[in-house]
N, C-alpha and C positions, 0 to 999 in steps of 0.2 A: 351556868348554861344547862339547858334541859332540852329533851326530846319528847314531844307530845305525839301520841298516836290516835288516829281516828281511821283505822283501816277499813276500806270500802269492801263490799262483798265481792266475791270473785266466784266464777264458775268455769269449769274446764272449757278451753277453746282451742287446744292445741298450740297455743302460743305461750311465751314466757309471761309469767304473772307476777313481775316484779313491783315493789312498792315505789311510789312516786311522792316526792316532797309536794305537799299541797295537792291532793287531798289526804293522802294516807298518813303523813306525819308532818310535823313542823319542827324546825330548830330555831333558836334565837339568833344565832350568829354562825357563820361558817359554812363550809361545804360538807355535805354528808356523803359517806361511803356506806353502802348497804350489802350486807352478807346474809346468806340464807343457809338453812339446813333443815332436814326433816325433823320435825318436833320429836324430842326424846333422844335424838342421836347425840353422840359425843360432841363437845365444843370444838374439837379439832376438825370436824367435817364441814365447818362453815366455808362457803365459796360465794363468789360474786355472781354465779350462774343463776339466772331467774328460775324458779320452779315452774314446771309445765303441767305435771299430772295432778289429778284430783288427790287431796290429802291434807294433812295437818303439818304446818311448817313453823319455824321460828325465824324471825327477821331480827338482825342486829344492825343498829344504825350507829356508825362511829363518826364523830365530828372532831377533827383535830383542833387543839387549842393554838393560840398564838401569844403574842406578847401582851395582848389586851384581854383576851378571853380564855377561860379554862376550857379544855376539851370535854366531851361528854360521850358516853356510850349507853345505849339503852336496847333492850330486846322486847319483842312482843310476839305472841303466837297468832297466826292467822290460818284460815282454811280456804283451799280451792275446792268448791263443791263439785260433786259429780254432775254431769249434764243429764237431765231427765229426757228419756227417749219418748216418742210420741207414737201412739198406736192409731188404728188397730194394727195388730201383728198377724201375719198369715204364714203358717208353716205347712208345706205340702210335700209328701214323700210318697214313693212307690212302695208297696207292701214288701217287706224283707224279713218278716218274723220278729222284728224288734218293735218296742213301744216308744222309741225315741226318735225325733226328727229335728233337723237344724235348718235355719234360714239365715242368710246374710242380710243384714239391715242396710238401709240406704240414707242418704242425705234428707229425704223427705220425712224420715222417721226421727230425725234429730241427730244423726251421725255427722260429725264434722268432716268435711271433705278431706280425703287422704287417710282417714282412719278406717279400720275394719272392726265390725262388731257382728258377732254371730249370736243368735238366739237359739238355744237348745231347749226343747220341751219334751215332757214325758207324759204319757197317758197311763191309765190304771193297768197294771200288768195282769189283772185277773180275767181279762177277756179271752174268750175261746179264739182260735185262730181265724175261724170264718168271721168273727166279729171285728177283726182288725180293721177291714176296709170301711171307709166312711169317715164322717166327722167325729172327732174324739174330744172328751173332756180333758182339759190340761191339768195335771196334778202338780207338776213342778215346771218352772221356768227359769232358765239361768243365762246370763249374757257372759261373754268371755273377755270383756274389756272393763277393767276397774275404774276408768274414767266415766263410765256411764251407769245409769240407774233406771230400772224399769219403773213406770208409774205404780202408785199404791195398789190400784186394782186394774192391772192391764187387761185390754180386750185382745185375747188371743184365740186365733181359730187354727186348729190342728186337723188336717185331713190326710188320710191314707188312701191312695188310689190303688186299684188292682194291678197286680203284676201282669205283664203281657206275656204270655207264653206263645212262642212261635215253634211250629213244628215243620220240619222239612220231610216230605214223603218222597219215597223212591218207588218206581214201578219196576217190579222184577218180572221178567218174562221167562 
């Protein structure tokens, strides 16, 4: 008895990403039970819960034997790829003496409904305070959700708007 793997590519989608007999694996005879663990974890961590998050996993397929056929166990590694986000990305903030801004991304940018992803960008810290206001060159860009990936050369626009100062005046007689 043997188990043959041909695991299909997977990308994060907020759903369980379990293996399925035909197309991901085939067994000669019997019914398969599938177990999963994070790749590299101890073998005691196998569970039947399908992995959801992007990352590397090990699947173990177990087929019990019977009076005619011998049982089989086989393992195979697979990956759930990060979902690539879609730009352009716009970050706008009010001047506050910092060189960092954050924007929450949306479904139109590739975020799966129900997830939250924030993009934090930083501009060059060498600017003088008066130069903070306006469009800025992005030096670093980071997202806060490991299930997502920024494109290789993302188009990111970072703008700092002026702080609105309001003054209340009193008339003294």
